[in-house]
N, C-alpha and C positions, 0 to 999 in steps of 0.2 A: 501319574504317580512315579516318583523318583525311585529307581532301583537302588537297592542298599549296598551294591558293591563299592569297595573303596575307590576313590578318585584322587590320585596323587596330585593332579593339577590344582585341585581345591586347596590342598595344603600349600602348594606353590602360591596360590592366590593369597592365602593367609600371610605368607612370608612377605609378599609385596605390601600388604596392608600394614603389618606391624613394623616393617623397616621404615615406611614413610612416617609413621607416627614417632618412632624412636629418633630418627634423624632430625625431624622437626623439633621435637622437645629438647634435643641435645644442642640446639642452637645453630644448626647449619642454615644459612639464609637462602640457599639455592633451592630449597623446597618450602616456600612460604605457606603452602597449603597442605602440608603433610598430615594435618589433622583429619583429612578426608579418609584416611586409613581406617578410622573408626566406622565410617559409613560403609566401607567395603565389608567389615566384619558383620555389620548389621544384616546386610543382604545375605551373606553366607549363612549366618545363623538362622534367619528366617527360612531359607531354602532347605537346609539340612534337617532342622528340627521338625519343620512342617511335613517334609517328606516321610520322616520316620513315624510321626503320629498318624498321618493319613494311611500309611501302609498297614499299621496296627489296627486302625479302625476298620479298614476294608476286611481284614482277617479276624475281626472280632476279638482282638487280643490287647486292645488298648487298656491300660490301667493308670489312673492318676498317681497311685502310689508308686508304681514302677517307673513312671515318667520322672517324678520328682526325686526318686532315689538316684536315678541316673544323673540328674542335674546336680544334686548334692555331691556325689562321688566325683563328678567331673570338675566342679568349680570350687567347692568349699575348702578342701585341704590346702591347696596352694594359696588361696586367699587368706586363710587364717595363719599360714606360715609367714606370709608377707607382713600381716599385721603384727604378729608376735615379734619378729625380728626388727621391723621398723620401730615398734614401740620402744624397744631396749635402746636403740640409738637416739630416739626422740627424747627420752628422759634425760640423757646426758648432754644433748645438744641444743634442743629448742628452748627459746626464752619462754617465761611463764605464760604470757597471753597466747603464744603460738601453741604451747603444749596444752593449754586448756581448750583451745579450739580443736586441736588434734584429738583430745579425748572425746569431744562431741561427735567429731566426724567419724570415729571408730564405731560409736553406737549407730549412727546413720548407715554406715557401710553394711554392718552385719544384719541390719533390719531392711536391707535393699531400698533405702530411702536417700541415699547420698546425693542423688541428683537434685532432690528438693533442697537438702541441706546446703549444698554448695551454691545453688541459685540464690537462696535467701541470705547466705553468709557472705558470699563474694561477688554476687552480681554476674556480670559477664564473664565468660570463660577466659577472655584474654585481658581482662582489666585488673585494676587493684594490684594486690600482692599475691596473686595466684601461684606465682613461681615458688612460693614458700609453703604451699598447702600440700602436705604429703600424700594424701589419699585422693586428690582432686580427680585423678584419671578413672576412679571406680564409678563415676557418675554413669558411664556407659554400661557397667555391669548391672546397675540398678534399673536402668531403662530396659535391659533385656529381661531381667527377673520379673519386672512388672508386666512386660508383654506376655511372658509365659505363665503368669497367674491367670491371665484372661483368655489367651489365645487357645489353649487346649479346650477350654469350655465352649468357646465359639465353634471349634471344629466338631466337637461331639454333638452339639445341638444341631448344627447345619447337616451333618452326616445323617442324623436321625430323622429330621423333619423336612429337608429340602433336597430337591434333586441336584445332582452334582453340577450340571450346566448352569442352573439358576444361581447357585451360590457362588459360582465362579464370576458370573456377571456382577452379582451383589458385591463380591470382594473387590473386583475391578473398580466399581463405582466408588466404594469406600476408600480405596487407595488413591484415586484421582482427587476425591474430596479432601483427603488428608494432605495431599501435595499443596493444594490451594490454601488450606487452613494454615499449614506450616509457613507458607510465603507470607500470609497476612499477619500472622504473629510475629514473624521475624522482622517485619517492617515497624511494628509498634512497640517492641520490647527489646531490651539489650540482652538479657540472660535467659529468660523463660524458654524462648524458642529453641535455644541451644541444648538445654538440659532435660527438658521434659518429654514424656512419652507421646503425648498427643501430637506434638510437632515432629517427632521422630518415627512415628508409627509406620509412615508410608515406606520408609527404608526397609523395615522388617517385612512389611506386607509385600513389597516387590519380590523379595525372596520367596515368601510363602506362596504368592500367586504363581510364581514360575514353577514351584514344586507341584502345586495342585493341578496345573494345566499341562504338566509334562508330557503326558501321552497324547495330548491334542496338538502339540506343536509340530510343525512340518519338519521333515527331514531334508536338509539342504545339501546342495553339491559341495564337494571339497573346496571348490574356489570361493563360494560364497561364505563358507565357514571360516576360511582363512581371513577373508576381508572383515567379517564381523568380529572375529577374535582379535585381530590387530586394531580394529576400531575400539573394542572394549578396553584393551590395555591403554590405548592412546587417550581414552576419556579419563581413565583413572590417573595416569601420569600427568595429563594436561591439567586436570583439576588441581593436582598437588603443585603444579608450577604456577598456574595462572591465579588461583585464589589466594587470599591472604587474610590477616586478621581483621581487616577492614571490610571484607566481603560480606554481603548480606547472606546469612546462613542460619539454618539449613535451607528451607524453601526451594525455589526453583534451582539454585546453584547446586544443591545436594543431588539433583537428578543426574548431574554429569558423572560422578563416580559410581552412583548406584546403578544407573543404566549400564555403565561400562562393566560393572561386576556381573550383572544379569547376563550380558552378552557372553562373557567368558564362561559362566556357569553353563550356559546353553550350548556354546560351541564345543565344549569338551565332552559331550554326551557319547560320541562315537567317532571313530576315524579322526582322532584328535588332530586339529590343524597345528601349524608350526608353533604359535604362541603358546598353546596349551601343552605342547610337548616341551617347550622350554621351561614351562612352570613345573614340569614333572621331573626335571633334573634333580639328582640326589641332594646336592648342597641346598638347593631352594626348598625342597620338600623337607629336609631336616630342620631348616629354620622355621618353616610353617608348623611343623609338629610341636615345636617349643614355643610357638607364638603367644599362647595364653599366659604362660609363665613369664615370658619375656616382656609381655605388655605389663603385667602386674609389677615386675621388679624395676623396670627402666625409670619410672617417674620418681619413686623415692630416692633412687640413686642421683638423678638429676638434681632434686631439691636439696639433698644433703650436701652435695658438692657446692652448689651455689650458696647455700645457707652459711657455710663456714668461710665464705669469702673468695672463692675461686671464680674468676671470670671465665666465660665460655669461649676461650680461644680455640683455634682449630685443633691444637694438640689435646686440650682438656675435653673437648667435644668428642674427639675420636676415641679417647680413653673411656668415656662414658658409654659409647656405643659398644666397644669391645667388652667392657665389664658387664654391661647389660646382657649381652648375648651369652656370656659365659655363665652368669648368674641364672639366667632364664633356663639354660640347658641343665644346670644342676638341679634347679627346682623341678623341672620337667621329669628328669631321670629318678630323682630320689624322693619327690613328694607327689607330684601330679600323677605320674603313671602307676606307682605302687597302690595308691589308694583307689585309683579308678578301677583296677582290675582285680585287686585282691579280695578273696572272699565272696560269698553269695548270700550275705545277710539280708533279712527282710527290711522293708521300709522303716519299720519302727525302730529297729536297732541302728540302721544307718542314720536316721534322723536324730536319734538321741546322742549317738557317739560323734558323728561328724558335723552336726549342725547345732543342736540344742546346747550340749555341754560347752563347746567352744564359744558359742554366742553369749551364753550366760557369763562366761569368764571375761569375755571381751567387753560386754556391757559394764560389769563390775569394775574393770580396769578403767574404762572410759569415764565412769562416774567418779571414781577415785581421783583421777587426774584433774577432772573439772572442778570438783568440790574442794580441792586443795589449792585452787587458783594456779594450776600448772606447776605445783611444787615449787613455789616462789622462793623458799628458803635456800634454794640451790645458789642463788646469786646475792651479791652485796646490794645495799640500799641504793647506791648510785646507779647501777645497772637497772634496777627496778624503776627508779625515777625516770631515767632516759626512755625505757620501754613504754612507760605510761604516757610519755609525751608522744611517741610515735602513734599510740593507740587512741589519742584524743581526736575524735572525729567531729568536725564542725556540724556536719549534717545531722548527727545524732544529738549533739549537745544543744542545737537550736532546731529542734524538731518542729515542723510546721512552718519554718521560714524558708526553707529550700525544698523544691518539689521535683520528683521524678517526672518525666515527660507524660506519663499516664495521668498524672494529677495536675496537668497544666492549667485547668480552669479553676484551681483553688484560688481563693480571694486572699488579698494581703491580710496578714495577721498583725493586729494592732499591738500584740504582745512581743513582736519581734523588734525590740528596741535595744539599741546600743548607745553607749555614751550616757548623756544626761536626759532623763525623761521628764523631770520636773523643772519648769521655768528655764528651758534651754535658750541660749542666745541665738541659735539657728536650728533649722531642721533639714534633714537630708534623707534621700532614698538611694539605697544601693541596689542595682539591678544587674543581671547578666546570667552566666552559666555557673557550673561548678567551680570554675576558677574565680568567679566573683564570691561565691559562698565561702571558699577557703580564706578569703581576705577579711572575714568578719572580725577575727582577732586583731589583725593589723589595723583595720579601720576603727575598731573600738578604742584602741590607744590614741589615735589621732582625735577622735570624737570627745573623748574624756578630756584631753589636753586642750580642746578648744570650746568646751561647754556646749557641745553640739549634741542634738538628739538624732540618731541615725536608725532608720528602719531598713531591714533587708528583706528582699522579695526576689528570689532567684530560681532559676529553672535549668534543669540538666540540658546541656547541648543547645543552648539558645543564646547567642551573642547579643548584646543590647544595641542592635542596629535596627532602627525602625524601617518598616516597609521593605524588608528583605526576607526572602524565603530561604532559610539557612537550616541545614540538617543533613544527616548521612543518608536520608532517602526522602522522597517526596512527602511522606506522612509527617516526619519530623519537621520538615521545612514549613509545612502549613501550620503545625502546632506552634512553632516559634513565632511565625508572623502574627498569628492570632494573639498570642501572649503579649507581644510588643504593641500590637494595636490597642489592646486593653490598657497597657501601661500609659500610652499617650493620653488616653482619656483620664486616667487616674491622676497623673501629675498635674493635669489641668485643673482638676477638682481640688486637689489637696494644697497646691501652691507651696511646694517645698522651696527652701532657700538654695538647695543644691541637689542635683540629680547625678549620682556617681555611676559611671558606666565601666564595668570591668569584665573581663572574660579571657577565654583562650582565643586571643585575636587571630585573624586569618594570616596565613603565610602565603607564599607564592602558589602553593598547591590548594589554597582555599576555594578556588573556583569549583572544585569537585563537590563542595557543599552547597553551592548556590543554584537554585532552581528558577526557571522561568515560570510564568503564570500557567503554562500548560504542562508543567512538571518535567521539563527537559533541562539537562545540565546547561548552564550558561557557557558561552564560548570563552575559552581561556583568554583570548585577546581582549575581550570586553570586561574582564573581571575587575582589574585595578580601577578603571574609570567608574564602574558601577559601585564599587566599594567606597571610593572617595565621595561620590554623589550621595550615597545613602548615609554615610557618616555626617556630611554636611546637613542633610535633611534632619538627622537625629538631633544634632547640636542646635539647629535653628528652632526645631519643635520644643526642645527643652527651654531655650532662651525666651520663647514666646510665652511661657507660663510665668516668667519672671525669675526663674531659677538660673543658677550658674551651672553649666555642664562641666563635669569632672571626668576626664579620661584617666583610667588607671591602667598602666602597662602591666603586662603579664610577668610572672616571676621567671627565673631561669629553671628549666625543668631538670629533674634529677636524672633523666635518661634511664638507662637500664641498671643503674645502681640501686641497691636495696635502701629503703628509708632507714633501715637499722644498720647501715653501713658502719657508722662510728662505733656502734656497740660491738659489731662483729670484729671491727679493728682491734678493740681492746681484748676481746675474748679469744679470737682465733687467728688473726693474721695482721700483725702490726705494720705490714707493708701496704695495706690497702690505701688507695687514693679515693677518697669519698667526695672530692670536689669536681666541679665542672669547668672546663676551659671557657674562659670568657669569649675568646675568638669564635668558638662554636656557637655560643648564645647570640653573639652579635650578627653572625651570618644568618642564623634563623630569623632573627627579628629585623633584618635590615629594611625590608619593604614597609613594614608597619611603622617603624621608627620614623622613616622618611614621611609617611602619610601623617603621622601625629605632628611632626615638626611643621609641616606645611599648614595643617589645620590651626595650630597654635599662632601662626603668623596671621592667618585670615580671621581668626576670632579672638580678639584681644582679651575677652573675659574668660576664655577657656582655661581651665586648670589642668595641668598635667602632673601625675604622681607616678613615680617609677620605684617600685619596691626593690628593684635590683640595686639601687643606690645603697641599700642597707645590707645587701647579701653578696655583693660582688666588689672586687677591686679590678685593677687593669689586667690581671692575669687569670684569676679564678672567681667562680661563683661558689659559695660555700653551702654545704648541706647541714652544717653544724655550727651553731653560734651561741655564745654565753652558756656553754656546756649543755646545750639543748639541741636534739635532732629537730630539723626543721620540717621534714617531709612526712606525709602520711603514705604515699605511694610514689610512683615515678614522676608525677607531675603535680600533685596537690600537697599543700601545706597541711600539717596537723595543727590543731587549734593552739597548743601551747607554743609551737614554732611560729604561728602567725602572730601571736602577742609579742613574742621576742623580737620578731622582725619589726613590728610597729614601734616598739620602744627604742630599738637601735635607729630606726629611721628618724625619730625625733631627736636623737642625740647627734645625728650627722646632717640632717637637713631641716629647713624651716617648715613649720606646719602651715600649709597653704590656706588653712581656714582661720588663721589669726590675722 
């Protein structure tokens, strides 16, 4: 059982956690894995809350009403203050679709379901346009609240019916199983593993297990405590430096910061070693005390700054950190602390005043914002039209034609037709990944112009290269290879006139996505030769069916610019540069351009299409053409933009199907 005396080093550990998150979100690249600060919070929370509950159970003083009253007083006032003030700014700043989505997110936050909402709405934590989602960071609060709806009940039941030693072993087994489950899910999904409780539970359980086994842990020598505490801090900081947005997470990688946190909690129990004493220094403890409010406020500040068109330069990022710390302190001093300790009202009064009443108000506000389509009358019709273009998602408009990896075995949908479906002069199949899917508008224009019937059959993260295991982990690489194996048989049966191959083509770093038959990464030196040989194999397999192979080059990515950049330029900052330098695009595509040029020489019937001919000149690639934003997010076209690009291509280049 954890003793209840205050430990300043734990507040210091909170400070480390929150500053990692804030610096990461503020855009500083030297901490690419700063998101692990949330994992540190999970372990601390599991440790402290479980220790309190267990002590009260041992003394027969535990009460669900008292427990949840403390949770409400601790968390809700600051959260509702953030929602209230953020909403005021949102109404004046956010575009209609973003404000409508914000209204929905407010409802999910106050009902402790925001992790589910953001998973379903935004997918992966690092993907899409999450940098414009004001309450995204509250997913972690929902995970904790869901845990603490179930965890006290588990403790009460086990304390009553099981011996302490037995349920410790049971809990240890559950924790280990949870780690492996998290690893498995993180390999087969993009977003669910990051957001949801079942895949995060082991992090809270590590802290809980530490608290429950506290009196059974050995007392170590000062030397060993110093070694373990240094190791613990090293694991946390190492994870923040080594991991990045592409890392498989949580799963096994999340063990690095969580074990580090557990070590620091353990070593600070008595005769504190050097690292724990450093964490107890007053400035660090002060930051830790404000960490909850600081965490709540920092992300809306980041989003608003980016939303109105500021790029995260070193100066802007530094100002974000300073402003966040100051705002967090004000919130802690004038909102969080007074409500946490003022008065001794019973649970019913606390629940009604500090949770129920503001929750009802927040839900009413969220519904009002959503049902009025984000108060769209705030903007003129041209802005609304441009925003609707950005929001036009090919994957939603052509439902059933593009599949997430979990639905890789879905069959081709005969209704997924573009161009002419009755008496066409030719037939074609478009395959590839999401970068193929977003070209459906572009290819539709070319298909209509050439009286061609075009069917699309695309899959997330699967480049159209036959007999290649391609993906961000072994599971995805197998899924992609199986999908392309099926396509080989399918095109043989259907006898298309053209097979269009499009996707996020490999760059020089693409070797990290290629796996050998025994699920090892391919050697970098072998990558280019393998890529060329598999592309040759793909073209030859297509031509053997009697079809012509068509290689469609990728578009120029939008990088870190918002797809709403041109709208923001008109509304907030007329000095914004929304275009991408052509030299940067050429550098990125240099390898694949050389490969495609070589293949074109070797296969005379091969057709090459380059959408960049319609969106780039010698100096820039444009994100806005014919008064229409082209992008959906940082690398995908929206549907309207895809059509605009197709029409412009036909104006500037010959249709290769004529």
